[in-house]
PyMOL Python script that loads the backbone (N, CA, C, O; Angstrom):
from pymol import cmd

cmd.read_pdbstr("""\
ATOM      1  N   MET A   1       9.765   5.421  10.162  1.00  0.00           N
ATOM      2  CA  MET A   1      10.219   4.936   8.763  1.00  0.00           C
ATOM      3  C   MET A   1      10.413   6.079   7.898  1.00  0.00           C
ATOM      4  O   MET A   1       9.557   6.952   8.047  1.00  0.00           O
ATOM      5  N   LYS A   2      11.143   6.267   7.192  1.00  0.00           N
ATOM      6  CA  LYS A   2      11.034   7.236   5.974  1.00  0.00           C
ATOM      7  C   LYS A   2      10.681   6.903   4.615  1.00  0.00           C
ATOM      8  O   LYS A   2      11.368   6.058   4.042  1.00  0.00           O
ATOM      9  N   TYR A   3       9.737   7.429   4.031  1.00  0.00           N
ATOM     10  CA  TYR A   3       9.079   7.210   2.902  1.00  0.00           C
ATOM     11  C   TYR A   3       9.766   7.651   1.869  1.00  0.00           C
ATOM     12  O   TYR A   3      10.025   8.853   1.938  1.00  0.00           O
ATOM     13  N   ASP A   4      10.230   6.987   0.748  1.00  0.00           N
ATOM     14  CA  ASP A   4      10.923   7.537  -0.318  1.00  0.00           C
ATOM     15  C   ASP A   4       9.915   8.056  -1.326  1.00  0.00           C
ATOM     16  O   ASP A   4       8.764   7.636  -1.443  1.00  0.00           O
ATOM     17  N   GLU A   5      10.560   9.148  -2.135  1.00  0.00           N
ATOM     18  CA  GLU A   5       9.868   9.733  -3.301  1.00  0.00           C
ATOM     19  C   GLU A   5       8.892   8.939  -3.989  1.00  0.00           C
ATOM     20  O   GLU A   5       7.761   9.373  -4.208  1.00  0.00           O
ATOM     21  N   LYS A   6       9.341   7.591  -4.403  1.00  0.00           N
ATOM     22  CA  LYS A   6       8.577   6.649  -5.211  1.00  0.00           C
ATOM     23  C   LYS A   6       7.016   6.512  -4.604  1.00  0.00           C
ATOM     24  O   LYS A   6       5.967   6.782  -5.188  1.00  0.00           O
ATOM     25  N   VAL A   7       7.198   6.026  -3.295  1.00  0.00           N
ATOM     26  CA  VAL A   7       5.935   5.774  -2.238  1.00  0.00           C
ATOM     27  C   VAL A   7       4.941   7.139  -2.274  1.00  0.00           C
ATOM     28  O   VAL A   7       3.726   7.152  -2.469  1.00  0.00           O
ATOM     29  N   MET A   8       5.722   8.133  -2.057  1.00  0.00           N
ATOM     30  CA  MET A   8       4.899   9.346  -1.994  1.00  0.00           C
ATOM     31  C   MET A   8       3.944   9.571  -3.301  1.00  0.00           C
ATOM     32  O   MET A   8       2.723   9.729  -3.331  1.00  0.00           O
ATOM     33  N   ASN A   9       4.855   9.536  -4.333  1.00  0.00           N
ATOM     34  CA  ASN A   9       4.285   9.768  -5.721  1.00  0.00           C
ATOM     35  C   ASN A   9       3.083   8.663  -5.895  1.00  0.00           C
ATOM     36  O   ASN A   9       2.044   9.061  -6.422  1.00  0.00           O
ATOM     37  N   ARG A  10       3.165   7.453  -5.526  1.00  0.00           N
ATOM     38  CA  ARG A  10       2.211   6.480  -5.751  1.00  0.00           C
ATOM     39  C   ARG A  10       0.846   7.085  -4.956  1.00  0.00           C
ATOM     40  O   ARG A  10      -0.281   7.220  -5.432  1.00  0.00           O
ATOM     41  N   MET A  11       1.277   7.379  -3.699  1.00  0.00           N
ATOM     42  CA  MET A  11       0.146   7.864  -2.580  1.00  0.00           C
ATOM     43  C   MET A  11      -0.559   9.096  -3.501  1.00  0.00           C
ATOM     44  O   MET A  11      -1.779   9.072  -3.659  1.00  0.00           O
ATOM     45  N   LYS A  12       0.179  10.070  -4.045  1.00  0.00           N
ATOM     46  CA  LYS A  12      -0.369  11.310  -4.910  1.00  0.00           C
ATOM     47  C   LYS A  12      -1.348  10.918  -6.156  1.00  0.00           C
ATOM     48  O   LYS A  12      -2.332  11.565  -6.517  1.00  0.00           O
ATOM     49  N   ARG A  13      -0.807   9.597  -6.782  1.00  0.00           N
ATOM     50  CA  ARG A  13      -1.532   9.262  -7.716  1.00  0.00           C
ATOM     51  C   ARG A  13      -2.990   8.447  -7.348  1.00  0.00           C
ATOM     52  O   ARG A  13      -3.929   8.484  -8.143  1.00  0.00           O
ATOM     53  N   ILE A  14      -3.059   7.835  -6.278  1.00  0.00           N
ATOM     54  CA  ILE A  14      -4.185   7.313  -5.721  1.00  0.00           C
ATOM     55  C   ILE A  14      -5.093   8.358  -5.167  1.00  0.00           C
ATOM     56  O   ILE A  14      -6.299   8.182  -5.334  1.00  0.00           O
ATOM     57  N   GLU A  15      -4.683   9.430  -4.524  1.00  0.00           N
ATOM     58  CA  GLU A  15      -5.254  10.598  -4.266  1.00  0.00           C
ATOM     59  C   GLU A  15      -6.368  10.986  -5.425  1.00  0.00           C
ATOM     60  O   GLU A  15      -7.596  11.063  -5.396  1.00  0.00           O
ATOM     61  N   GLY A  16      -5.379  11.194  -6.458  1.00  0.00           N
ATOM     62  CA  GLY A  16      -6.021  11.491  -7.681  1.00  0.00           C
ATOM     63  C   GLY A  16      -7.088  10.748  -8.185  1.00  0.00           C
ATOM     64  O   GLY A  16      -8.073  11.311  -8.665  1.00  0.00           O
ATOM     65  N   GLN A  17      -6.974   9.430  -8.113  1.00  0.00           N
ATOM     66  CA  GLN A  17      -7.956   8.273  -8.326  1.00  0.00           C
ATOM     67  C   GLN A  17      -9.150   8.602  -7.614  1.00  0.00           C
ATOM     68  O   GLN A  17     -10.262   8.641  -8.142  1.00  0.00           O
ATOM     69  N   ILE A  18      -8.887   8.863  -6.285  1.00  0.00           N
ATOM     70  CA  ILE A  18     -10.263   8.908  -5.681  1.00  0.00           C
ATOM     71  C   ILE A  18     -10.808  10.252  -5.405  1.00  0.00           C
ATOM     72  O   ILE A  18     -11.804  10.463  -4.713  1.00  0.00           O
ATOM     73  N   ARG A  19      -9.958  11.307  -6.097  1.00  0.00           N
ATOM     74  CA  ARG A  19     -10.840  12.656  -6.403  1.00  0.00           C
ATOM     75  C   ARG A  19     -11.631  12.333  -7.675  1.00  0.00           C
ATOM     76  O   ARG A  19     -12.793  12.717  -7.809  1.00  0.00           O
ATOM     77  N   GLY A  20     -10.921  11.556  -8.691  1.00  0.00           N
ATOM     78  CA  GLY A  20     -11.761  11.228  -9.848  1.00  0.00           C
ATOM     79  C   GLY A  20     -12.996  10.350  -9.654  1.00  0.00           C
ATOM     80  O   GLY A  20     -14.014  10.405 -10.343  1.00  0.00           O
ATOM     81  N   LEU A  21     -12.772   9.541  -8.634  1.00  0.00           N
ATOM     82  CA  LEU A  21     -14.077   8.721  -8.324  1.00  0.00           C
ATOM     83  C   LEU A  21     -15.114   9.545  -7.710  1.00  0.00           C
ATOM     84  O   LEU A  21     -16.281   9.193  -7.883  1.00  0.00           O
ATOM     85  N   LEU A  22     -14.849  10.657  -6.973  1.00  0.00           N
ATOM     86  CA  LEU A  22     -15.875  11.294  -6.531  1.00  0.00           C
ATOM     87  C   LEU A  22     -16.679  12.200  -7.432  1.00  0.00           C
ATOM     88  O   LEU A  22     -17.861  12.523  -7.318  1.00  0.00           O
ATOM     89  N   LYS A  23     -15.603  12.620  -8.556  1.00  0.00           N
ATOM     90  CA  LYS A  23     -16.279  13.607  -9.380  1.00  0.00           C
ATOM     91  C   LYS A  23     -17.210  12.559 -10.296  1.00  0.00           C
ATOM     92  O   LYS A  23     -18.330  12.886 -10.688  1.00  0.00           O
ATOM     93  N   MET A  24     -16.634  11.322 -10.575  1.00  0.00           N
ATOM     94  CA  MET A  24     -17.574  10.542 -11.404  1.00  0.00           C
ATOM     95  C   MET A  24     -19.089  10.272 -10.711  1.00  0.00           C
ATOM     96  O   MET A  24     -20.167  10.284 -11.305  1.00  0.00           O
ATOM     97  N   MET A  25     -18.849  10.028  -9.285  1.00  0.00           N
ATOM     98  CA  MET A  25     -20.080   9.794  -8.544  1.00  0.00           C
ATOM     99  C   MET A  25     -21.036  11.147  -8.563  1.00  0.00           C
ATOM    100  O   MET A  25     -22.257  11.064  -8.701  1.00  0.00           O
ATOM    101  N   GLU A  26     -20.319  12.426  -8.404  1.00  0.00           N
ATOM    102  CA  GLU A  26     -21.013  13.603  -8.544  1.00  0.00           C
ATOM    103  C   GLU A  26     -21.783  13.840 -10.092  1.00  0.00           C
ATOM    104  O   GLU A  26     -22.847  14.455 -10.155  1.00  0.00           O
ATOM    105  N   GLU A  27     -21.240  13.384 -11.082  1.00  0.00           N
ATOM    106  CA  GLU A  27     -21.637  13.370 -12.226  1.00  0.00           C
ATOM    107  C   GLU A  27     -22.513  12.238 -12.638  1.00  0.00           C
ATOM    108  O   GLU A  27     -22.920  12.150 -13.797  1.00  0.00           O
ATOM    109  N   GLN A  28     -22.837  11.299 -11.638  1.00  0.00           N
ATOM    110  CA  GLN A  28     -23.815  10.230 -11.910  1.00  0.00           C
ATOM    111  C   GLN A  28     -23.291   9.042 -13.018  1.00  0.00           C
ATOM    112  O   GLN A  28     -24.090   8.457 -13.750  1.00  0.00           O
ATOM    113  N   LYS A  29     -21.922   8.797 -13.026  1.00  0.00           N
ATOM    114  CA  LYS A  29     -21.396   7.947 -14.119  1.00  0.00           C
ATOM    115  C   LYS A  29     -22.119   6.562 -13.675  1.00  0.00           C
ATOM    116  O   LYS A  29     -22.816   6.444 -12.667  1.00  0.00           O
ATOM    117  N   ASP A  30     -21.844   5.593 -14.556  1.00  0.00           N
ATOM    118  CA  ASP A  30     -22.355   4.465 -14.530  1.00  0.00           C
ATOM    119  C   ASP A  30     -21.648   3.674 -13.544  1.00  0.00           C
ATOM    120  O   ASP A  30     -20.455   3.808 -13.274  1.00  0.00           O
ATOM    121  N   CYS A  31     -22.484   2.802 -12.994  1.00  0.00           N
ATOM    122  CA  CYS A  31     -21.840   2.212 -11.507  1.00  0.00           C
ATOM    123  C   CYS A  31     -20.558   1.208 -11.947  1.00  0.00           C
ATOM    124  O   CYS A  31     -19.543   1.060 -11.267  1.00  0.00           O
ATOM    125  N   ARG A  32     -20.834   0.546 -13.251  1.00  0.00           N
ATOM    126  CA  ARG A  32     -19.723  -0.177 -13.633  1.00  0.00           C
ATOM    127  C   ARG A  32     -18.401   0.493 -13.641  1.00  0.00           C
ATOM    128  O   ARG A  32     -17.376   0.092 -13.089  1.00  0.00           O
ATOM    129  N   ASP A  33     -18.567   1.576 -14.348  1.00  0.00           N
ATOM    130  CA  ASP A  33     -17.417   2.402 -14.680  1.00  0.00           C
ATOM    131  C   ASP A  33     -16.726   2.847 -13.033  1.00  0.00           C
ATOM    132  O   ASP A  33     -15.554   2.638 -12.722  1.00  0.00           O
ATOM    133  N   VAL A  34     -17.546   3.354 -12.323  1.00  0.00           N
ATOM    134  CA  VAL A  34     -17.475   3.771 -10.883  1.00  0.00           C
ATOM    135  C   VAL A  34     -16.475   2.520 -10.033  1.00  0.00           C
ATOM    136  O   VAL A  34     -15.352   2.725  -9.573  1.00  0.00           O
ATOM    137  N   VAL A  35     -17.242   1.209  -9.986  1.00  0.00           N
ATOM    138  CA  VAL A  35     -16.738   0.273  -9.338  1.00  0.00           C
ATOM    139  C   VAL A  35     -15.088  -0.197 -10.010  1.00  0.00           C
ATOM    140  O   VAL A  35     -14.070  -0.548  -9.413  1.00  0.00           O
ATOM    141  N   THR A  36     -15.309  -0.057 -11.181  1.00  0.00           N
ATOM    142  CA  THR A  36     -13.857  -0.467 -11.935  1.00  0.00           C
ATOM    143  C   THR A  36     -12.862   0.500 -11.377  1.00  0.00           C
ATOM    144  O   THR A  36     -11.714   0.138 -11.120  1.00  0.00           O
ATOM    145  N   GLN A  37     -13.248   1.627 -11.199  1.00  0.00           N
ATOM    146  CA  GLN A  37     -12.044   2.879 -10.816  1.00  0.00           C
ATOM    147  C   GLN A  37     -11.981   2.433  -9.226  1.00  0.00           C
ATOM    148  O   GLN A  37     -10.847   2.368  -8.751  1.00  0.00           O
ATOM    149  N   MET A  38     -12.806   2.199  -8.583  1.00  0.00           N
ATOM    150  CA  MET A  38     -12.734   1.806  -7.144  1.00  0.00           C
ATOM    151  C   MET A  38     -11.786   0.400  -7.148  1.00  0.00           C
ATOM    152  O   MET A  38     -10.932   0.357  -6.263  1.00  0.00           O
ATOM    153  N   SER A  39     -11.844  -0.418  -7.807  1.00  0.00           N
ATOM    154  CA  SER A  39     -11.016  -1.622  -7.641  1.00  0.00           C
ATOM    155  C   SER A  39      -9.720  -1.239  -8.019  1.00  0.00           C
ATOM    156  O   SER A  39      -8.842  -1.732  -7.310  1.00  0.00           O
ATOM    157  N   ALA A  40      -9.265  -0.359  -9.107  1.00  0.00           N
ATOM    158  CA  ALA A  40      -8.215   0.257  -9.432  1.00  0.00           C
ATOM    159  C   ALA A  40      -7.560   0.720  -8.275  1.00  0.00           C
ATOM    160  O   ALA A  40      -6.463   0.305  -7.899  1.00  0.00           O
ATOM    161  N   ALA A  41      -8.246   1.594  -7.704  1.00  0.00           N
ATOM    162  CA  ALA A  41      -7.616   2.455  -6.594  1.00  0.00           C
ATOM    163  C   ALA A  41      -7.142   1.553  -5.271  1.00  0.00           C
ATOM    164  O   ALA A  41      -6.055   1.717  -4.717  1.00  0.00           O
ATOM    165  N   ARG A  42      -8.202   0.514  -4.833  1.00  0.00           N
ATOM    166  CA  ARG A  42      -7.806  -0.347  -4.026  1.00  0.00           C
ATOM    167  C   ARG A  42      -6.604  -1.288  -4.381  1.00  0.00           C
ATOM    168  O   ARG A  42      -5.797  -1.755  -3.577  1.00  0.00           O
ATOM    169  N   SER A  43      -6.637  -1.476  -5.716  1.00  0.00           N
ATOM    170  CA  SER A  43      -5.545  -2.526  -5.919  1.00  0.00           C
ATOM    171  C   SER A  43      -4.051  -1.636  -6.014  1.00  0.00           C
ATOM    172  O   SER A  43      -2.972  -2.184  -5.793  1.00  0.00           O
ATOM    173  N   ALA A  44      -4.165  -0.338  -6.339  1.00  0.00           N
ATOM    174  CA  ALA A  44      -2.974   0.484  -6.017  1.00  0.00           C
ATOM    175  C   ALA A  44      -2.591   0.778  -4.454  1.00  0.00           C
ATOM    176  O   ALA A  44      -1.432   0.922  -4.064  1.00  0.00           O
ATOM    177  N   LEU A  45      -3.528   0.831  -3.784  1.00  0.00           N
ATOM    178  CA  LEU A  45      -3.457   0.789  -2.317  1.00  0.00           C
ATOM    179  C   LEU A  45      -2.854  -0.464  -1.781  1.00  0.00           C
ATOM    180  O   LEU A  45      -1.895  -0.331  -1.021  1.00  0.00           O
ATOM    181  N   ASP A  46      -3.218  -1.493  -2.028  1.00  0.00           N
ATOM    182  CA  ASP A  46      -2.547  -2.809  -1.759  1.00  0.00           C
ATOM    183  C   ASP A  46      -1.445  -3.046  -2.233  1.00  0.00           C
ATOM    184  O   ASP A  46      -0.726  -3.784  -1.560  1.00  0.00           O
ATOM    185  N   ARG A  47      -0.976  -2.583  -3.383  1.00  0.00           N
ATOM    186  CA  ARG A  47       0.358  -2.818  -3.969  1.00  0.00           C
ATOM    187  C   ARG A  47       1.191  -1.676  -3.281  1.00  0.00           C
ATOM    188  O   ARG A  47       2.357  -2.036  -3.120  1.00  0.00           O
ATOM    189  N   THR A  48       0.944  -0.449  -2.845  1.00  0.00           N
ATOM    190  CA  THR A  48       1.709   0.303  -2.199  1.00  0.00           C
ATOM    191  C   THR A  48       1.899  -0.111  -0.709  1.00  0.00           C
ATOM    192  O   THR A  48       2.945   0.165  -0.122  1.00  0.00           O
ATOM    193  N   ALA A  49       0.870  -0.781  -0.100  1.00  0.00           N
ATOM    194  CA  ALA A  49       1.094  -1.147   1.299  1.00  0.00           C
ATOM    195  C   ALA A  49       2.121  -2.174   1.102  1.00  0.00           C
ATOM    196  O   ALA A  49       3.139  -2.079   1.788  1.00  0.00           O
ATOM    197  N   ALA A  50       2.012  -3.138   0.273  1.00  0.00           N
ATOM    198  CA  ALA A  50       3.146  -4.384  -0.123  1.00  0.00           C
ATOM    199  C   ALA A  50       4.470  -3.782   0.040  1.00  0.00           C
ATOM    200  O   ALA A  50       5.304  -4.144   0.869  1.00  0.00           O
ATOM    201  N   LEU A  51       4.618  -2.712  -0.922  1.00  0.00           N
ATOM    202  CA  LEU A  51       5.924  -2.179  -1.145  1.00  0.00           C
ATOM    203  C   LEU A  51       6.515  -1.854   0.205  1.00  0.00           C
ATOM    204  O   LEU A  51       7.552  -2.365   0.626  1.00  0.00           O
ATOM    205  N   ILE A  52       5.702  -0.870   0.926  1.00  0.00           N
ATOM    206  CA  ILE A  52       6.021  -0.343   2.285  1.00  0.00           C
ATOM    207  C   ILE A  52       6.562  -1.458   3.218  1.00  0.00           C
ATOM    208  O   ILE A  52       7.594  -1.358   3.882  1.00  0.00           O
ATOM    209  N   VAL A  53       5.749  -2.517   3.187  1.00  0.00           N
ATOM    210  CA  VAL A  53       6.008  -3.557   4.156  1.00  0.00           C
ATOM    211  C   VAL A  53       7.375  -4.286   3.684  1.00  0.00           C
ATOM    212  O   VAL A  53       8.324  -4.489   4.441  1.00  0.00           O
ATOM    213  N   SER A  54       7.335  -4.611   2.452  1.00  0.00           N
ATOM    214  CA  SER A  54       8.592  -5.291   2.091  1.00  0.00           C
ATOM    215  C   SER A  54      10.030  -4.482   2.333  1.00  0.00           C
ATOM    216  O   SER A  54      11.080  -5.059   2.615  1.00  0.00           O
ATOM    217  N   GLN A  55       9.910  -3.266   2.197  1.00  0.00           N
ATOM    218  CA  GLN A  55      11.054  -2.351   2.326  1.00  0.00           C
ATOM    219  C   GLN A  55      11.319  -2.302   3.556  1.00  0.00           C
ATOM    220  O   GLN A  55      12.507  -2.372   3.870  1.00  0.00           O
ATOM    221  N   ASN A  56      10.285  -2.168   4.622  1.00  0.00           N
ATOM    222  CA  ASN A  56      10.405  -1.957   6.040  1.00  0.00           C
ATOM    223  C   ASN A  56      11.042  -3.439   6.766  1.00  0.00           C
ATOM    224  O   ASN A  56      11.705  -3.557   7.797  1.00  0.00           O
ATOM    225  N   LEU A  57      10.634  -4.332   5.942  1.00  0.00           N
ATOM    226  CA  LEU A  57      10.801  -5.859   6.338  1.00  0.00           C
ATOM    227  C   LEU A  57      12.458  -5.997   5.899  1.00  0.00           C
ATOM    228  O   LEU A  57      13.309  -6.458   6.659  1.00  0.00           O
ATOM    229  N   GLU A  58      12.678  -5.594   4.772  1.00  0.00           N
ATOM    230  CA  GLU A  58      14.221  -5.744   4.381  1.00  0.00           C
ATOM    231  C   GLU A  58      15.028  -5.094   5.567  1.00  0.00           C
ATOM    232  O   GLU A  58      15.721  -5.748   6.346  1.00  0.00           O
ATOM    233  N   LYS A  59      14.842  -3.621   5.613  1.00  0.00           N
ATOM    234  CA  LYS A  59      15.460  -2.907   6.592  1.00  0.00           C
ATOM    235  C   LYS A  59      15.677  -3.440   7.874  1.00  0.00           C
ATOM    236  O   LYS A  59      16.801  -3.464   8.376  1.00  0.00           O
ATOM    237  N   CYS A  60      14.366  -3.998   8.607  1.00  0.00           N
ATOM    238  CA  CYS A  60      14.542  -4.481   9.758  1.00  0.00           C
ATOM    239  C   CYS A  60      15.222  -5.958   9.918  1.00  0.00           C
ATOM    240  O   CYS A  60      15.569  -6.438  10.997  1.00  0.00           O
ATOM    241  N   ILE A  61      15.333  -6.519   8.786  1.00  0.00           N
ATOM    242  CA  ILE A  61      16.091  -7.818   8.834  1.00  0.00           C
ATOM    243  C   ILE A  61      17.560  -7.652   8.908  1.00  0.00           C
ATOM    244  O   ILE A  61      18.391  -8.382   9.449  1.00  0.00           O
ATOM    245  N   ARG A  62      17.722  -6.473   8.213  1.00  0.00           N
ATOM    246  CA  ARG A  62      19.222  -6.251   8.245  1.00  0.00           C
ATOM    247  C   ARG A  62      19.907  -5.651   9.423  1.00  0.00           C
ATOM    248  O   ARG A  62      21.100  -5.780   9.697  1.00  0.00           O
ATOM    249  N   GLU A  63      18.887  -4.887  10.178  1.00  0.00           N
ATOM    250  CA  GLU A  63      19.230  -4.345  11.371  1.00  0.00           C
ATOM    251  C   GLU A  63      19.258  -5.543  12.310  1.00  0.00           C
ATOM    252  O   GLU A  63      20.178  -5.577  13.128  1.00  0.00           O
ATOM    253  N   GLU A  64      18.353  -6.544  12.294  1.00  0.00           N
ATOM    254  CA  GLU A  64      18.481  -7.578  13.259  1.00  0.00           C
ATOM    255  C   GLU A  64      19.513  -8.585  13.101  1.00  0.00           C
ATOM    256  O   GLU A  64      20.098  -9.183  14.004  1.00  0.00           O
ATOM    257  N   GLN A  65      19.669  -8.704  11.826  1.00  0.00           N
ATOM    258  CA  GLN A  65      21.161  -9.597  11.688  1.00  0.00           C
ATOM    259  C   GLN A  65      22.220  -8.895  12.353  1.00  0.00           C
ATOM    260  O   GLN A  65      22.970  -9.608  13.020  1.00  0.00           O
ATOM    261  N   ARG A  66      22.446  -7.726  12.330  1.00  0.00           N
ATOM    262  CA  ARG A  66      23.430  -7.055  13.020  1.00  0.00           C
ATOM    263  C   ARG A  66      23.240  -7.075  14.483  1.00  0.00           C
ATOM    264  O   ARG A  66      24.261  -6.971  15.162  1.00  0.00           O
ATOM    265  N   ASN A  67      22.235  -7.179  15.013  1.00  0.00           N
ATOM    266  CA  ASN A  67      21.974  -7.141  16.487  1.00  0.00           C
ATOM    267  C   ASN A  67      21.701  -8.666  16.748  1.00  0.00           C
ATOM    268  O   ASN A  67      21.428  -8.821  17.939  1.00  0.00           O
ATOM    269  N   SER A  68      21.682  -9.730  16.112  1.00  0.00           N
ATOM    270  CA  SER A  68      21.473 -11.229  16.156  1.00  0.00           C
ATOM    271  C   SER A  68      20.214 -11.322  17.041  1.00  0.00           C
ATOM    272  O   SER A  68      20.187 -11.890  18.133  1.00  0.00           O
ATOM    273  N   GLU A  69      19.067 -10.637  16.390  1.00  0.00           N
ATOM    274  CA  GLU A  69      18.056 -10.848  17.207  1.00  0.00           C
ATOM    275  C   GLU A  69      17.256 -11.781  16.330  1.00  0.00           C
ATOM    276  O   GLU A  69      17.847 -12.231  15.348  1.00  0.00           O
ATOM    277  N   ASN A  70      15.812 -12.196  16.562  1.00  0.00           N
ATOM    278  CA  ASN A  70      14.956 -13.380  15.800  1.00  0.00           C
ATOM    279  C   ASN A  70      14.250 -12.444  14.775  1.00  0.00           C
ATOM    280  O   ASN A  70      13.472 -11.506  14.953  1.00  0.00           O
ATOM    281  N   THR A  71      14.788 -13.019  13.605  1.00  0.00           N
ATOM    282  CA  THR A  71      13.997 -12.394  12.262  1.00  0.00           C
ATOM    283  C   THR A  71      12.717 -12.959  11.963  1.00  0.00           C
ATOM    284  O   THR A  71      11.855 -12.364  11.317  1.00  0.00           O
ATOM    285  N   GLU A  72      12.583 -14.244  12.489  1.00  0.00           N
ATOM    286  CA  GLU A  72      11.221 -15.179  12.059  1.00  0.00           C
ATOM    287  C   GLU A  72       9.966 -14.113  12.775  1.00  0.00           C
ATOM    288  O   GLU A  72       8.902 -13.903  12.193  1.00  0.00           O
ATOM    289  N   GLU A  73      10.268 -13.591  13.935  1.00  0.00           N
ATOM    290  CA  GLU A  73       8.958 -12.829  14.332  1.00  0.00           C
ATOM    291  C   GLU A  73       8.680 -11.562  13.514  1.00  0.00           C
ATOM    292  O   GLU A  73       7.544 -11.101  13.407  1.00  0.00           O
ATOM    293  N   LEU A  74       9.716 -11.043  12.967  1.00  0.00           N
ATOM    294  CA  LEU A  74       9.571  -9.680  11.948  1.00  0.00           C
ATOM    295  C   LEU A  74       8.896 -10.256  10.895  1.00  0.00           C
ATOM    296  O   LEU A  74       7.849  -9.711  10.546  1.00  0.00           O
ATOM    297  N   ILE A  75       9.294 -11.306  10.278  1.00  0.00           N
ATOM    298  CA  ILE A  75       8.720 -11.831   9.020  1.00  0.00           C
ATOM    299  C   ILE A  75       7.144 -12.177   9.307  1.00  0.00           C
ATOM    300  O   ILE A  75       6.241 -11.901   8.517  1.00  0.00           O
ATOM    301  N   LYS A  76       6.969 -12.821  10.551  1.00  0.00           N
ATOM    302  CA  LYS A  76       5.553 -13.177  10.796  1.00  0.00           C
ATOM    303  C   LYS A  76       4.682 -11.785  10.906  1.00  0.00           C
ATOM    304  O   LYS A  76       3.598 -11.673  10.332  1.00  0.00           O
ATOM    305  N   GLU A  77       5.223 -10.811  11.644  1.00  0.00           N
ATOM    306  CA  GLU A  77       4.546  -9.558  11.571  1.00  0.00           C
ATOM    307  C   GLU A  77       4.294  -8.894  10.462  1.00  0.00           C
ATOM    308  O   GLU A  77       3.210  -8.323  10.340  1.00  0.00           O
ATOM    309  N   ALA A  78       5.367  -8.848   9.340  1.00  0.00           N
ATOM    310  CA  ALA A  78       4.989  -8.460   8.219  1.00  0.00           C
ATOM    311  C   ALA A  78       3.929  -9.177   7.421  1.00  0.00           C
ATOM    312  O   ALA A  78       3.009  -8.572   6.870  1.00  0.00           O
ATOM    313  N   VAL A  79       4.091 -10.529   7.376  1.00  0.00           N
ATOM    314  CA  VAL A  79       2.947 -11.114   6.727  1.00  0.00           C
ATOM    315  C   VAL A  79       1.532 -10.822   7.219  1.00  0.00           C
ATOM    316  O   VAL A  79       0.547 -10.668   6.497  1.00  0.00           O
ATOM    317  N   ASN A  80       1.574 -10.765   8.604  1.00  0.00           N
ATOM    318  CA  ASN A  80       0.283 -10.335   9.295  1.00  0.00           C
ATOM    319  C   ASN A  80      -0.212  -8.895   8.869  1.00  0.00           C
ATOM    320  O   ASN A  80      -1.409  -8.722   8.636  1.00  0.00           O
ATOM    321  N   LEU A  81       0.585  -7.990   8.778  1.00  0.00           N
ATOM    322  CA  LEU A  81       0.495  -6.683   8.266  1.00  0.00           C
ATOM    323  C   LEU A  81      -0.254  -6.784   6.780  1.00  0.00           C
ATOM    324  O   LEU A  81      -1.312  -6.217   6.506  1.00  0.00           O
ATOM    325  N   LEU A  82       0.432  -7.532   5.984  1.00  0.00           N
ATOM    326  CA  LEU A  82       0.147  -7.695   4.702  1.00  0.00           C
ATOM    327  C   LEU A  82      -1.561  -8.321   4.547  1.00  0.00           C
ATOM    328  O   LEU A  82      -2.435  -7.892   3.795  1.00  0.00           O
ATOM    329  N   VAL A  83      -1.637  -9.347   5.438  1.00  0.00           N
ATOM    330  CA  VAL A  83      -2.906 -10.053   5.618  1.00  0.00           C
ATOM    331  C   VAL A  83      -4.108  -9.080   5.971  1.00  0.00           C
ATOM    332  O   VAL A  83      -5.220  -9.071   5.445  1.00  0.00           O
ATOM    333  N   LYS A  84      -3.633  -8.274   6.972  1.00  0.00           N
ATOM    334  CA  LYS A  84      -4.630  -7.307   7.476  1.00  0.00           C
ATOM    335  C   LYS A  84      -5.041  -6.317   6.505  1.00  0.00           C
ATOM    336  O   LYS A  84      -6.163  -5.811   6.540  1.00  0.00           O
ATOM    337  N   SER A  85      -4.135  -6.014   5.610  1.00  0.00           N
ATOM    338  CA  SER A  85      -4.635  -4.916   4.584  1.00  0.00           C
ATOM    339  C   SER A  85      -5.391  -5.367   3.588  1.00  0.00           C
ATOM    340  O   SER A  85      -5.879  -4.525   2.835  1.00  0.00           O
ATOM    341  N   ARG A  86      -5.648  -6.715   3.366  1.00  0.00           N
ATOM    342  CA  ARG A  86      -6.556  -7.355   2.403  1.00  0.00           C
ATOM    343  C   ARG A  86      -7.741  -7.392   3.192  1.00  0.00           C
ATOM    344  O   ARG A  86      -8.776  -7.873   2.729  1.00  0.00           O
TER     345      ARG A  86
END
""", "prot")
cmd.dss("prot")
cmd.show_as("cartoon", "prot")
cmd.util.cbc("prot")
cmd.orient("prot")
């Protein structure tokens, strides 16, 4: 799968969040602040994973319709991927 510029930029922002978290930990910042930032990073990862799965699902469904294959299995697989990411 080819990942577009928006997805790559999201991952770069998440990388920056993780680096910031490490810095906060090195500086012995308050645990509430660290956990808040961890939650934000996890949420950003979850949203990015959902975006990737939805884009891939859309592409696969379009291809499957051309090939007259079963799209129900693709949808189940995508939902399972999303569930696993949580």
